[in-house]
DOFI-352249 format. One line per field, with one value per residue (C-alpha): residue number from 1; residue in one letter; x, y, z. Coordinates in nm, 3 decimals, padded with zeros to 5 digits. Example, Ala and Ser with C-alpha at 12.3 -4.5 7.8 and 13.67 -1.06 7.14 Angstrom:
BEGIN
n	(1; 2) .
res	(A; S) .
c1	(01.230; 01.367) .
c2	(-00.450; -00.106) .
c3	(00.780; 00.714) .
This chain:
BEGIN
n	(1; 2; 3; 4; 5; 6; 7; 8; 9; 10; 11; 12; 13; 14; 15; 16; 17; 18; 19; 20; 21; 22; 23; 24; 25; 26; 27; 28; 29; 30; 31; 32; 33; 34; 35; 36; 37; 38; 39; 40; 41; 42; 43; 44; 45; 46; 47; 48; 49; 50; 51; 52; 53; 54; 55; 56; 57; 58; 59; 60; 61; 62; 63; 64; 65; 66; 67; 68; 69; 70; 71; 72; 73; 74; 75; 76; 77; 78; 79; 80; 81; 82; 83; 84; 85; 86; 87; 88; 89; 90; 91; 92; 93; 94) .
res	(X; X; X; X; X; X; X; X; X; X; X; X; X; X; X; X; X; X; X; X; X; X; X; X; X; X; X; X; X; X; X; X; X; X; X; X; X; X; X; X; X; X; X; X; X; X; X; X; X; X; X; X; X; X; X; X; X; X; X; X; X; X; X; X; X; X; X; X; X; X; X; X; X; X; X; X; X; X; X; X; X; X; X; X; X; X; X; X; X; X; X; X; X; X) .
c1	(08.594; 08.365; 08.293; 08.497; 08.802; 08.766; 08.769; 09.073; 09.255; 09.183; 09.298; 09.622; 09.674; 09.637; 09.882; 10.135; 10.078; 10.128; 10.456; 10.573; 10.478; 10.690; 10.986; 11.295; 11.282; 10.945; 10.764; 10.826; 10.694; 10.402; 10.299; 10.341; 10.113; 09.856; 09.863; 09.814; 09.513; 09.369; 09.392; 09.233; 08.951; 08.862; 08.926; 09.180; 09.451; 09.712; 09.760; 10.035; 10.134; 10.251; 10.415; 10.275; 10.524; 10.483; 10.291; 10.196; 10.306; 10.595; 10.555; 10.693; 10.562; 10.324; 10.164; 09.971; 09.968; 09.876; 10.087; 10.178; 10.381; 10.678; 10.525; 10.169; 10.060; 09.725; 09.531; 09.536; 09.599; 09.299; 09.228; 09.363; 09.172; 09.310; 09.224; 09.399; 09.579; 09.782; 10.095; 10.018; 09.788; 09.658; 09.621; 09.443; 09.434; 09.085) .
c2	(11.186; 11.172; 10.849; 10.972; 11.055; 10.724; 10.534; 10.731; 10.653; 10.282; 10.294; 10.462; 10.196; 09.922; 10.101; 10.109; 09.740; 09.649; 09.846; 09.655; 09.324; 09.407; 09.551; 09.343; 09.243; 09.417; 09.105; 09.157; 09.514; 09.397; 09.138; 09.389; 09.633; 09.360; 09.271; 09.639; 09.640; 09.335; 09.523; 09.834; 09.654; 09.409; 09.623; 09.369; 09.506; 09.302; 09.050; 08.796; 08.553; 08.211; 07.947; 07.599; 07.342; 06.992; 07.014; 07.381; 07.710; 07.955; 08.336; 08.506; 08.866; 09.071; 09.415; 09.617; 09.588; 09.224; 08.988; 08.681; 08.384; 08.280; 07.933; 07.799; 07.446; 07.288; 07.520; 07.897; 08.111; 08.301; 08.622; 08.495; 08.361; 08.216; 08.163; 07.878; 07.963; 07.733; 07.664; 07.943; 08.083; 08.438; 08.507; 08.811; 08.944; 09.032) .
c3	(07.633; 07.330; 07.148; 06.851; 07.063; 07.249; 06.919; 06.802; 07.128; 07.085; 06.722; 06.831; 07.099; 06.835; 06.602; 06.887; 06.961; 06.595; 06.591; 06.897; 06.738; 06.433; 06.624; 06.692; 07.060; 07.092; 07.208; 07.581; 07.573; 07.356; 07.614; 07.897; 07.714; 07.654; 08.024; 08.109; 07.874; 08.052; 08.382; 08.240; 08.057; 08.334; 08.640; 08.769; 08.995; 08.808; 08.529; 08.465; 08.194; 08.310; 08.092; 08.150; 08.275; 08.409; 08.736; 08.708; 08.556; 08.588; 08.588; 08.279; 08.288; 08.501; 08.497; 08.752; 09.129; 09.173; 09.379; 09.174; 09.297; 09.081; 09.033; 09.036; 09.115; 09.040; 09.275; 09.242; 09.549; 09.681; 09.490; 09.159; 08.861; 08.540; 08.177; 08.000; 07.675; 07.449; 07.655; 07.900; 08.165; 08.183; 08.556; 08.700; 09.052; 09.174) .
């Protein structure tokens, strides 16, 4: 793939994401696509979005082949790493 075609492919991906963001009930598919992008860009086998709750976090959506528990406590299971977001955790499977 040439640099030009790679840039065009990325531009098309962003156009699709913007359409999903504007679509009624498109938010779930938008987040799934973003999680797929995290996997592709980082080389992670899977990515999941967890909503923070008292005492931990609850799985909301996941993409890829990672194995994610339905609920997380203070400590992450082996093979998972997380990035804290406002009200959420982005968890990736190594």
